[in-house]
Structure formats: C-alpha cells, structure tokens
N, CA, C, O and the ligand as a Tripos MOL2 file, in Angstrom:
@<TRIPOS>MOLECULE
protein
  205   203    52     0     0
PROTEIN
NO_CHARGES

@<TRIPOS>ATOM
      1 N         165.0210  155.1560   75.4150 N.3       1 MET1
      2 CA        166.5090  155.0270   75.6590 C.3       1 MET1
      3 C         166.6800  154.1370   76.8930 C.2       1 MET1
      4 O         166.0130  154.3030   77.9140 O.2       1 MET1
      5 N         167.5920  153.1990   76.7500 N.am      2 HIS2
      6 CA        167.9630  152.2140   77.8520 C.3       2 HIS2
      7 C         169.4750  152.5130   78.1990 C.2       2 HIS2
      8 O         170.2990  152.7660   77.3200 O.2       2 HIS2
      9 N         169.7540  152.4690   79.4430 N.am      3 LYS3
     10 CA        171.1220  152.4090   79.8240 C.3       3 LYS3
     11 C         171.3640  151.4110   80.8520 C.2       3 LYS3
     12 O         170.6210  151.3120   81.8280 O.2       3 LYS3
     13 N         172.4310  150.6270   80.6590 N.am      4 TYR4
     14 CA        172.7340  149.4480   81.6750 C.3       4 TYR4
     15 C         174.2270  149.5550   82.0250 C.2       4 TYR4
     16 O         175.0670  150.1300   81.3320 O.2       4 TYR4
     17 N         174.4380  148.9570   83.1340 N.am      5 CYS5
     18 CA        175.8050  148.7500   83.7210 C.3       5 CYS5
     19 C         176.5340  147.5670   83.1440 C.2       5 CYS5
     20 O         175.9640  146.4800   83.0570 O.2       5 CYS5
     21 N         177.6810  147.7280   82.7780 N.am      6 LEU6
     22 CA        178.4890  146.4970   82.2060 C.3       6 LEU6
     23 C         179.1690  145.7580   83.3400 C.2       6 LEU6
     24 O         179.8120  144.7340   83.1050 O.2       6 LEU6
     25 N         179.0420  146.2670   84.6110 N.am      7 GLU7
     26 CA        179.7610  145.6140   85.6820 C.3       7 GLU7
     27 C         178.6950  145.0540   86.6740 C.2       7 GLU7
     28 O         179.0240  144.0690   87.3350 O.2       7 GLU7
     29 N         177.4960  145.5640   86.8360 N.am      8 CYS8
     30 CA        176.5170  144.9860   87.8850 C.3       8 CYS8
     31 C         175.1230  145.0720   87.1500 C.2       8 CYS8
     32 O         175.0040  145.3450   85.9560 O.2       8 CYS8
     33 N         174.1240  144.8150   87.9820 N.am      9 ASP9
     34 CA        172.7400  144.7410   87.4560 C.3       9 ASP9
     35 C         172.0730  145.9890   87.2950 C.2       9 ASP9
     36 O         170.8750  145.9810   87.0100 O.2       9 ASP9
     37 N         172.7130  147.0970   87.4440 N.am     10 TRP10
     38 CA        172.0720  148.4470   87.3120 C.3      10 TRP10
     39 C         171.5570  148.7230   85.9260 C.2      10 TRP10
     40 O         172.2140  148.4050   84.9340 O.2      10 TRP10
     41 N         170.3030  149.3550   85.8460 N.am     11 LYS11
     42 CA        169.9160  149.7890   84.6650 C.3      11 LYS11
     43 C         168.8050  150.9010   84.7460 C.2      11 LYS11
     44 O         168.0660  150.9950   85.7250 O.2      11 LYS11
     45 N         168.7390  151.6700   83.7440 N.am     12 ALA12
     46 CA        167.6810  152.7640   83.7460 C.3      12 ALA12
     47 C         167.0050  152.7850   82.4230 C.2      12 ALA12
     48 O         167.6570  152.4790   81.4250 O.2      12 ALA12
     49 N         165.7710  153.1150   82.3310 N.am     13 SER13
     50 CA        165.0790  153.1520   81.0590 C.3      13 SER13
     51 C         164.0290  154.1340   80.9640 C.2      13 SER13
     52 O         163.3440  154.3810   81.9570 O.2      13 SER13
     53 N         163.8380  154.7150   79.8670 N.am     14 THR14
     54 CA        162.6120  155.6820   79.7910 C.3      14 THR14
     55 C         161.2840  154.7550   79.8050 C.2      14 THR14
     56 O         160.1910  155.3000   79.9560 O.2      14 THR14
     57 N         161.3630  153.5940   79.6730 N.am     15 ASP15
     58 CA        160.1610  152.6620   79.8240 C.3      15 ASP15
     59 C         159.7330  152.7180   81.2040 C.2      15 ASP15
     60 O         158.5730  152.3790   81.4370 O.2      15 ASP15
     61 N         160.6040  153.1540   82.3240 N.am     16 ASP16
     62 CA        160.2300  153.2130   83.6120 C.3      16 ASP16
     63 C         159.5200  154.4280   84.0360 C.2      16 ASP16
     64 O         159.1320  154.5760   85.1950 O.2      16 ASP16
     65 N         159.3260  155.3940   83.0060 N.am     17 GLY17
     66 CA        158.5200  156.6050   83.2690 C.3      17 GLY17
     67 C         159.5090  157.8050   83.3360 C.2      17 GLY17
     68 O         159.0640  158.9500   83.4170 O.2      17 GLY17
     69 N         160.7870  157.5660   83.3050 N.am     18 ASP18
     70 CA        161.7570  158.7100   83.3860 C.3      18 ASP18
     71 C         161.9920  159.3360   81.9910 C.2      18 ASP18
     72 O         161.8540  158.6420   80.9830 O.2      18 ASP18
     73 N         162.3290  160.5840   81.9230 N.am     19 SER19
     74 CA        162.6550  161.2440   80.7960 C.3      19 SER19
     75 C         164.0190  160.7610   80.3610 C.2      19 SER19
     76 O         164.6830  160.0540   81.1200 O.2      19 SER19
     77 N         164.4800  161.1260   79.1270 N.am     20 GLU20
     78 CA        165.7410  160.8000   78.6480 C.3      20 GLU20
     79 C         166.8100  161.5510   79.4570 C.2      20 GLU20
     80 O         167.8770  160.9990   79.7270 O.2      20 GLU20
     81 N         166.5250  162.8410   79.8570 N.am     21 GLN21
     82 CA        167.3890  163.4610   80.6320 C.3      21 GLN21
     83 C         167.6590  162.8300   82.0120 C.2      21 GLN21
     84 O         168.7570  162.7250   82.5580 O.2      21 GLN21
     85 N         166.5400  162.4560   82.4440 N.am     22 GLU22
     86 CA        166.4990  161.7610   83.8470 C.3      22 GLU22
     87 C         167.3720  160.4030   83.8210 C.2      22 GLU22
     88 O         168.1610  160.1350   84.7280 O.2      22 GLU22
     89 N         167.1760  159.6190   82.7690 N.am     23 VAL23
     90 CA        167.9640  158.3830   82.5830 C.3      23 VAL23
     91 C         169.3810  158.7120   82.4690 C.2      23 VAL23
     92 O         170.1880  158.1000   83.1690 O.2      23 VAL23
     93 N         169.7640  159.6210   81.6530 N.am     24 SER24
     94 CA        171.2080  160.0260   81.4740 C.3      24 SER24
     95 C         171.7630  160.6620   82.7810 C.2      24 SER24
     96 O         172.9740  160.6060   82.9920 O.2      24 SER24
     97 N         171.0010  161.2100   83.5860 N.am     25 ARG25
     98 CA        171.4600  161.7740   84.8230 C.3      25 ARG25
     99 C         171.6510  160.6810   85.8210 C.2      25 ARG25
    100 O         172.5610  160.7750   86.6440 O.2      25 ARG25
    101 N         170.7690  159.5420   85.8000 N.am     26 LYS26
    102 CA        170.9860  158.4980   86.6600 C.3      26 LYS26
    103 C         172.2340  157.6720   86.3210 C.2      26 LYS26
    104 O         172.9550  157.1590   87.1760 O.2      26 LYS26
    105 N         172.4270  157.5900   84.9780 N.am     27 ALA27
    106 CA        173.6030  156.8840   84.5600 C.3      27 ALA27
    107 C         174.8440  157.5660   84.9210 C.2      27 ALA27
    108 O         175.7750  156.8750   85.3330 O.2      27 ALA27
    109 N         174.9870  158.8970   84.8150 N.am     28 ILE28
    110 CA        176.1200  159.5570   85.3640 C.3      28 ILE28
    111 C         176.2360  159.3660   86.7420 C.2      28 ILE28
    112 O         177.3720  159.1800   87.1770 O.2      28 ILE28
    113 N         175.3190  159.3720   87.4950 N.am     29 GLU29
    114 CA        175.2720  159.3540   89.1160 C.3      29 GLU29
    115 C         175.8520  157.8500   89.2680 C.2      29 GLU29
    116 O         176.8190  157.7090   90.0180 O.2      29 GLU29
    117 N         175.3640  156.8050   88.6560 N.am     30 HIS30
    118 CA        175.8530  155.4790   88.8700 C.3      30 HIS30
    119 C         177.3210  155.3840   88.6700 C.2      30 HIS30
    120 O         178.0470  154.7520   89.4370 O.2      30 HIS30
    121 N         177.7840  156.0840   87.5250 N.am     31 PHE31
    122 CA        179.2430  156.1480   87.1850 C.3      31 PHE31
    123 C         180.1000  156.7770   88.3090 C.2      31 PHE31
    124 O         181.1220  156.2610   88.7620 O.2      31 PHE31
    125 N         179.5700  157.9350   88.7000 N.am     32 VAL32
    126 CA        180.3330  158.7600   89.7120 C.3      32 VAL32
    127 C         180.3160  158.0150   90.9900 C.2      32 VAL32
    128 O         181.3090  158.0810   91.7160 O.2      32 VAL32
    129 N         179.1800  157.2390   91.3750 N.am     33 GLU33
    130 CA        179.1800  156.6610   92.7330 C.3      33 GLU33
    131 C         180.0100  155.4380   92.7220 C.2      33 GLU33
    132 O         180.6570  155.1240   93.7210 O.2      33 GLU33
    133 N         180.0220  154.6860   91.5650 N.am     34 THR34
    134 CA        180.7160  153.3330   91.6220 C.3      34 THR34
    135 C         181.9170  153.1720   90.7200 C.2      34 THR34
    136 O         182.7090  152.2410   90.8730 O.2      34 THR34
    137 N         182.0400  154.0540   89.8150 N.am     35 GLY35
    138 CA        183.1090  153.9680   88.7500 C.3      35 GLY35
    139 C         182.9420  152.9160   87.6760 C.2      35 GLY35
    140 O         183.8150  152.6150   86.8620 O.2      35 GLY35
    141 N         181.5870  152.3250   87.7650 N.am     36 HIS36
    142 CA        181.2620  151.3320   86.7230 C.3      36 HIS36
    143 C         181.0530  151.9250   85.2670 C.2      36 HIS36
    144 O         180.7210  153.0960   85.0860 O.2      36 HIS36
    145 N         181.2480  151.1290   84.3740 N.am     37 THR37
    146 CA        180.9990  151.5920   83.0780 C.3      37 THR37
    147 C         179.5400  151.3470   82.5390 C.2      37 THR37
    148 O         179.0190  150.2360   82.4360 O.2      37 THR37
    149 N         178.9530  152.5590   82.2080 N.am     38 VAL38
    150 CA        177.4510  152.3780   81.8010 C.3      38 VAL38
    151 C         177.3530  152.4900   80.3350 C.2      38 VAL38
    152 O         177.8850  153.4410   79.7630 O.2      38 VAL38
    153 N         176.7360  151.6180   79.7170 N.am     39 ASP39
    154 CA        176.4760  151.7440   78.3060 C.3      39 ASP39
    155 C         175.0700  151.9760   77.9470 C.2      39 ASP39
    156 O         174.2050  151.7800   78.8010 O.2      39 ASP39
    157 N         174.7530  152.3820   76.7410 N.am     40 SER40
    158 CA        173.3450  152.6960   76.4240 C.3      40 SER40
    159 C         173.0090  152.0090   75.2500 C.2      40 SER40
    160 O         173.8610  151.6920   74.4210 O.2      40 SER40
    161 N         171.6170  151.7200   75.1130 N.am     41 ILE41
    162 CA        171.0450  151.2650   73.8750 C.3      41 ILE41
    163 C         170.0190  152.3440   73.3980 C.2      41 ILE41
    164 O         169.1550  152.8090   74.1410 O.2      41 ILE41
    165 N         170.1900  152.6950   72.1090 N.am     42 ARG42
    166 CA        169.1680  153.5900   71.5260 C.3      42 ARG42
    167 C         168.4150  152.7000   70.5800 C.2      42 ARG42
    168 O         168.9950  152.1590   69.6390 O.2      42 ARG42
    169 N         166.9940  152.5200   70.8370 N.am     43 LEU43
    170 CA        166.2440  151.8340   69.9090 C.3      43 LEU43
    171 C         166.0840  152.5770   68.7440 C.2      43 LEU43
    172 O         165.9990  153.8050   68.7640 O.2      43 LEU43
    173 N         166.0360  151.8760   67.6820 N.am     44 PRO44
    174 CA        165.6190  152.5590   66.2910 C.3      44 PRO44
    175 C         164.2640  153.0450   66.3390 C.2      44 PRO44
    176 O         163.4520  152.5870   67.1430 O.2      44 PRO44
    177 N         163.9480  154.0660   65.4110 N.am     45 PRO45
    178 CA        162.6110  154.5870   65.3490 C.3      45 PRO45
    179 C         161.6810  153.4020   64.7630 C.2      45 PRO45
    180 O         162.1070  152.5320   64.0040 O.2      45 PRO45
    181 N         160.4120  153.4910   65.2020 N.am     46 PRO46
    182 CA        159.5020  152.3610   64.9130 C.3      46 PRO46
    183 C         159.2920  152.1610   63.4170 C.2      46 PRO46
    184 O         159.0710  151.0160   63.0230 O.2      46 PRO46
    185 N         159.3360  153.0800   62.6230 N.am     47 CYS47
    186 CA        159.0800  153.0350   61.2610 C.3      47 CYS47
    187 C         160.4020  152.6700   60.4020 C.2      47 CYS47
    188 O         160.2580  152.7400   59.1810 O.2      47 CYS47
    189 N         161.4970  152.3430   60.8240 N.am     48 VAL48
    190 CA        162.6820  152.1160   60.2760 C.3      48 VAL48
    191 C         162.7360  150.9340   59.2570 C.2      48 VAL48
    192 O         163.5130  150.9060   58.3030 O.2      48 VAL48
    193 N         161.8710  150.0080   59.5450 N.am     49 ASN49
    194 CA        161.9780  148.8000   58.7130 C.3      49 ASN49
    195 C         160.9450  148.8030   57.4780 C.2      49 ASN49
    196 O         160.8100  147.8360   56.7270 O.2      49 ASN49
    197 N         160.2930  149.9070   57.3730 N.am     50 LYS50
    198 CA        159.3490  149.9990   56.1840 C.3      50 LYS50
    199 C         160.0850  150.0680   54.9320 C.2      50 LYS50
    200 O         161.0190  150.8520   54.7670 O.2      50 LYS50
    201 N         159.6180  149.1490   53.9390 N.am     51 ASN51
    202 CA        160.1800  149.1050   52.5180 C.3      51 ASN51
    203 C         159.3160  149.7730   51.6290 C.2      51 ASN51
    204 O         159.5970  149.8450   50.4320 O.2      51 ASN51
    205 ZN        177.2900  149.2080   88.1490 Zn       52 ZN52
@<TRIPOS>BOND
     1     1     2 1
     2     2     3 1
     3     3     4 2
     4     3     5 am
     5     5     6 1
     6     6     7 1
     7     7     8 2
     8     7     9 am
     9     9    10 1
    10    10    11 1
    11    11    12 2
    12    11    13 am
    13    13    14 1
    14    14    15 1
    15    15    16 2
    16    15    17 am
    17    17    18 1
    18    18    19 1
    19    19    20 2
    20    19    21 am
    21    21    22 1
    22    22    23 1
    23    23    24 2
    24    23    25 am
    25    25    26 1
    26    26    27 1
    27    27    28 2
    28    27    29 am
    29    29    30 1
    30    30    31 1
    31    31    32 2
    32    31    33 am
    33    33    34 1
    34    34    35 1
    35    35    36 2
    36    35    37 am
    37    37    38 1
    38    38    39 1
    39    39    40 2
    40    39    41 am
    41    41    42 1
    42    42    43 1
    43    43    44 2
    44    43    45 am
    45    45    46 1
    46    46    47 1
    47    47    48 2
    48    47    49 am
    49    49    50 1
    50    50    51 1
    51    51    52 2
    52    51    53 am
    53    53    54 1
    54    54    55 1
    55    55    56 2
    56    55    57 am
    57    57    58 1
    58    58    59 1
    59    59    60 2
    60    59    61 am
    61    61    62 1
    62    62    63 1
    63    63    64 2
    64    63    65 am
    65    65    66 1
    66    66    67 1
    67    67    68 2
    68    67    69 am
    69    69    70 1
    70    70    71 1
    71    71    72 2
    72    71    73 am
    73    73    74 1
    74    74    75 1
    75    75    76 2
    76    75    77 am
    77    77    78 1
    78    78    79 1
    79    79    80 2
    80    79    81 am
    81    81    82 1
    82    82    83 1
    83    83    84 2
    84    83    85 am
    85    85    86 1
    86    86    87 1
    87    87    88 2
    88    87    89 am
    89    89    90 1
    90    90    91 1
    91    91    92 2
    92    91    93 am
    93    93    94 1
    94    94    95 1
    95    95    96 2
    96    95    97 am
    97    97    98 1
    98    98    99 1
    99    99   100 2
   100    99   101 am
   101   101   102 1
   102   102   103 1
   103   103   104 2
   104   103   105 am
   105   105   106 1
   106   106   107 1
   107   107   108 2
   108   107   109 am
   109   109   110 1
   110   110   111 1
   111   111   112 2
   112   111   113 am
   113   113   114 1
   114   114   115 1
   115   115   116 2
   116   115   117 am
   117   117   118 1
   118   118   119 1
   119   119   120 2
   120   119   121 am
   121   121   122 1
   122   122   123 1
   123   123   124 2
   124   123   125 am
   125   125   126 1
   126   126   127 1
   127   127   128 2
   128   127   129 am
   129   129   130 1
   130   130   131 1
   131   131   132 2
   132   131   133 am
   133   133   134 1
   134   134   135 1
   135   135   136 2
   136   135   137 am
   137   137   138 1
   138   138   139 1
   139   139   140 2
   140   139   141 am
   141   141   142 1
   142   142   143 1
   143   143   144 2
   144   143   145 am
   145   145   146 1
   146   146   147 1
   147   147   148 2
   148   147   149 am
   149   149   150 1
   150   150   151 1
   151   151   152 2
   152   151   153 am
   153   153   154 1
   154   154   155 1
   155   155   156 2
   156   155   157 am
   157   157   158 1
   158   158   159 1
   159   159   160 2
   160   159   161 am
   161   161   162 1
   162   162   163 1
   163   163   164 2
   164   163   165 am
   165   165   166 1
   166   166   167 1
   167   167   168 2
   168   167   169 am
   169   169   170 1
   170   170   171 1
   171   171   172 2
   172   171   173 am
   173   173   174 1
   174   174   175 1
   175   175   176 2
   176   175   177 am
   177   177   178 1
   178   178   179 1
   179   179   180 2
   180   179   181 am
   181   181   182 1
   182   182   183 1
   183   183   184 2
   184   183   185 am
   185   185   186 1
   186   186   187 1
   187   187   188 2
   188   187   189 am
   189   189   190 1
   190   190   191 1
   191   191   192 2
   192   191   193 am
   193   193   194 1
   194   194   195 1
   195   195   196 2
   196   195   197 am
   197   197   198 1
   198   198   199 1
   199   199   200 2
   200   199   201 am
   201   201   202 1
   202   202   203 1
   203   203   204 2
@<TRIPOS>SUBSTRUCTURE
     1 MET1         2 RESIDUE 1 A MET
     2 HIS2         6 RESIDUE 1 A HIS
     3 LYS3        10 RESIDUE 1 A LYS
     4 TYR4        14 RESIDUE 1 A TYR
     5 CYS5        18 RESIDUE 1 A CYS
     6 LEU6        22 RESIDUE 1 A LEU
     7 GLU7        26 RESIDUE 1 A GLU
     8 CYS8        30 RESIDUE 1 A CYS
     9 ASP9        34 RESIDUE 1 A ASP
    10 TRP10       38 RESIDUE 1 A TRP
    11 LYS11       42 RESIDUE 1 A LYS
    12 ALA12       46 RESIDUE 1 A ALA
    13 SER13       50 RESIDUE 1 A SER
    14 THR14       54 RESIDUE 1 A THR
    15 ASP15       58 RESIDUE 1 A ASP
    16 ASP16       62 RESIDUE 1 A ASP
    17 GLY17       66 RESIDUE 1 A GLY
    18 ASP18       70 RESIDUE 1 A ASP
    19 SER19       74 RESIDUE 1 A SER
    20 GLU20       78 RESIDUE 1 A GLU
    21 GLN21       82 RESIDUE 1 A GLN
    22 GLU22       86 RESIDUE 1 A GLU
    23 VAL23       90 RESIDUE 1 A VAL
    24 SER24       94 RESIDUE 1 A SER
    25 ARG25       98 RESIDUE 1 A ARG
    26 LYS26      102 RESIDUE 1 A LYS
    27 ALA27      106 RESIDUE 1 A ALA
    28 ILE28      110 RESIDUE 1 A ILE
    29 GLU29      114 RESIDUE 1 A GLU
    30 HIS30      118 RESIDUE 1 A HIS
    31 PHE31      122 RESIDUE 1 A PHE
    32 VAL32      126 RESIDUE 1 A VAL
    33 GLU33      130 RESIDUE 1 A GLU
    34 THR34      134 RESIDUE 1 A THR
    35 GLY35      138 RESIDUE 1 A GLY
    36 HIS36      142 RESIDUE 1 A HIS
    37 THR37      146 RESIDUE 1 A THR
    38 VAL38      150 RESIDUE 1 A VAL
    39 ASP39      154 RESIDUE 1 A ASP
    40 SER40      158 RESIDUE 1 A SER
    41 ILE41      162 RESIDUE 1 A ILE
    42 ARG42      166 RESIDUE 1 A ARG
    43 LEU43      170 RESIDUE 1 A LEU
    44 PRO44      174 RESIDUE 1 A PRO
    45 PRO45      178 RESIDUE 1 A PRO
    46 PRO46      182 RESIDUE 1 A PRO
    47 CYS47      186 RESIDUE 1 A CYS
    48 VAL48      190 RESIDUE 1 A VAL
    49 ASN49      194 RESIDUE 1 A ASN
    50 LYS50      198 RESIDUE 1 A LYS
    51 ASN51      202 RESIDUE 1 A ASN
    52 ZN52       205 GROUP 0 **** ****
C-alpha cells in the first residue's frame, strides 16, 4: 500500500517496512496535522496479469 499527499511531498508506503495499519495511521495523522488531502494507491496482486 502506498499513500501520498496531493498537496505536498509527504508519502508513506509499506515498502518502507511499515504495516498497512501503520501507513493508514500516518496518513490520518498527516491529514489531521495539515488538512492536506491524502490519496492512496493499492497495487494489484502480482498474479493478476496471468492469461
Ligand atoms: Zn501534505
């Protein structure tokens, strides 16, 4: 899971070693602290393109 801010360079990702819950919590914190809009990208599962 990746989350990023539409209004500044803030982002959080499970690639950084955080759990999805932690990433979500950080996104909410960023919103509460700044009022910025945070959007998320959910990557598709790795096997989705198999034909
Ligand atoms: Zn921001």
